N, C-alpha and C positions, 0 to 999 in steps of 0.2 A: 504494500500500500504506500502511496506517496505520503511524505511527511505532512502532518497537520500544521498549517500556518499559525503563527501566534496570534492571539486576539489583538485587535487594533488598539493602539494608544489613542486616547481621545484628547485632542488639543483644543482648549477653550481660549478664544481670543476676545478680549473685552473691547468695548468701544470708547467713545469720547466721554469725558467728564466723570470717569470712574476708573477703577483699577481691577485687578484680578479677583479682589474680594467680592465683586459683583457675581461671581460664579460660586460663591460659598455653598449655597444649598445644593446646586447641581453637582458640584465636586463631591460633597459628602455622600449624596445618594449613589453616585457612580462608584465611589470607592467602597462603600458598604456592599455593593453588588459585585465587587471583585475586579472592577475595571482599573486599568492604568490611566492616570489623568495627568496632563500637563496644563498649567495655566500661566503662560509667560506674560511678562509685562509688555504690553503694546506701547512702543515709544510715543506714538501720537505726534510725530514730527513731520511726516510727509508720506504719501502713499508709496512711493518708490522705496524710501528708506525703511518704512515699517514692513513692507512686504519682503524686502531683502532680509531683514532680521528674522521674520517668521520662517522664511525659507531655510535659513541656517538652523533654526530650531528643529524643523521637520527633517532635515538631512541628518541630524545627529541621532534620530530615533531609529533603532534597528528593528524594522518591522513595519507593518501597515499602520496607517493613520486615518482617523476621521477628524476633519477640521470643523470647528463650530465657531461662528462669528456672531457677535452682537453689535448692532448699530454700525458704526464706522468699521468695526472689526470685520463685518461682512465684506466690505470693499477690500480689506487687506487679504483675507483668505482667497477671494476671487482672483486677485492679482498674483498672489504668491504660489498658488497650487497648480498653475497651468502646466508646468513642466515637472511636477513632483510625482514621480511614478508610484511612490508608496502611499499616496493619498487615495483612499478608496471612495470617499463620499464627502459631501459638503452639507453642513447644516447651518441655516440662517435663522437667527432669532431677532425679529424686528430689525432686520439688517439690510445694508446696501449691497445688492447683487448687481454690480455695475456691468455694462457691456463695454466692448472695446471702444476706447476713445472717450468714454464718459467720465465725469467727475461727480462727486457728491452733490455739488450745487446744481448740476444739470437735473438731477432727480428732484431735489427739493423745490426748484423753481418751476417744475412742470406741473405741480399739483398745488391746490390751495394751501396758503401758508398755515403753519401750526403755531400754537402759543409760544413755542420756543423762539420764534423769529424775533420777538421784541423782548425776550428775557435774557439775551446774552449781552455781554460786553467784552470789549477788547482791551488787553493789557500788553504793554511792550515788554520784550525781553530786555533785561539789563545786560549791557556789555557783550552783545553778540558780535561775532566776526562778520566782516563784509560778505554778502552773498548768501548768508544763512537766513532762515525765517526770522522775522523780527517782531511778530505779534502773535498772540494766542487768545483763544476764546474761553470764557467762563460763562456759566449760568449764574444769574443773580442768586445769592444765597436765600433771599426772601422768596423768590419764585421757584427755586429748584424743587421743593417738595411736591408741589402740584403739577409742575410741568414734566418732571422726570419720573416721579415715583409716587403717584397719588394713591396707589393701592398698598403701600407699605405702612407699617406702624409709625407714628410720629417720631419716636426716638431713633428709628433706623434711618428714615429719610432726612432727618435733621443732621445726623452725623454725616451722611453722604454729602449733604450740601456743603459742609465745611471742609470735607476731605476730598472734594472733587479734583480730578486731574485735568488740566486744560489741554486743548488740542491746538496745535499750530494752525494758523489761518490757512497756510499753504497746503495743508493736508486736505482741505475741502475742495481744492482746485486741481489736485493731482489726477492725471488721466490714467485710467486703467488700460492694461494691455489686453490681449485675447482672454476672455473670461474662462476660468476653470470649469464653470458650470456647463459650458458647451460640450464638454467631453466627460464629465463625471456626474453620477447621479446626485441629485440635490433634494433637500427637505427644507421647508420654510414654515416657521411659526409666526403667524401674523398676530400682532398685538392689537386687538380691535379698539382698545381705549387709549392708544398711544397718542401723546400730545407732543412728541418730538418728531417722529417720522410718520407722515400721513399714512393711515392704514390702507387707503386706496393706492398709494404708491407701493406699499408693501405687496399688496395683491398683484399689482401690475408686474413687479419684478418676479414674484413667485411664478406667475403664469408664463412670463417670458422665458424663464429658465426651465419650464415644465417640471417644476418641483412638486413633490408631495406636500400638500398644505395641511397645516394644523391651525385652527382658529382658537385663539386664547383670549378670553375677556380680561385683558390686563393692560397695565401701563407699559412704558418703555422699559421699566425695571422688572419685566415679567419673569426673567430668569430667577430673580429673588422672590417674587411673590407667588410664582407657580412652578417651583423647581421640578415637581413630579411630572407635570405635563411636558416640560422641556426635556427631561430625561427620557420619557417615553418616546419622544421623537428621535432622540439620539440613539436609543437602543434599537429602534426600527432601522435606522441607517446602518448601524453596526451589523445587525443580523442579515439585512439584505446585501450589504457589501461583502460579507463573508460567505454568503450562500446558505446561511442558517436562519431561515425565516420562520421563527416560532414565537410570533408576537403574542398570541393568546389574548387578543382583544386589548392591546396596549393603547390603541388610538381611541 
């Protein structure tokens, strides 16, 4: 008999205004189920740079990988996984699944604006070298709880508001290369109460990539508010990617 391939490592890529702790509930559930998980820090400095970093993380993993991206992290996995032979599947959680030549702002400008549009502000980098990005975006601390994480307990979203990681403005205009979803099976969790990324835009991207769709009644922080549902989607991607489809009603 041929050797049984190792189970995939699940790599969780966070988006803007947060860090890898946004995957805490998902990570815990996956680890409890015996999965190997990586949740690297997404630099949030620019699409090319961030994708290169993620590509190096994936190359260091000895075995198959399922990539999961949230928000801007979706753009990163789309750009990074095109030539990654060990990536079996892509999972998007209220995320940007860009097409070739697109940037994040192309998607957000194509659909009605969301509350986040007037809740962000720009801050300059201190002492940056010439040619590097020199401004980054934050969400107003006052507006963050309702715009980003309305379905989380107050003590959680208030902590997230003061601990947010900004994204370089240039990351929103970086243009994607050929999308990995064009050649790899994809899943998409649409957050129907999202006030960051228009749910209609999410459905548009999910349908464009012919992804298996999950509808979750949650905010942009749906990975924290509904980790069980997000894990169910990831498990489906793992099982189909490895040829072991034993979901038993996970959807």
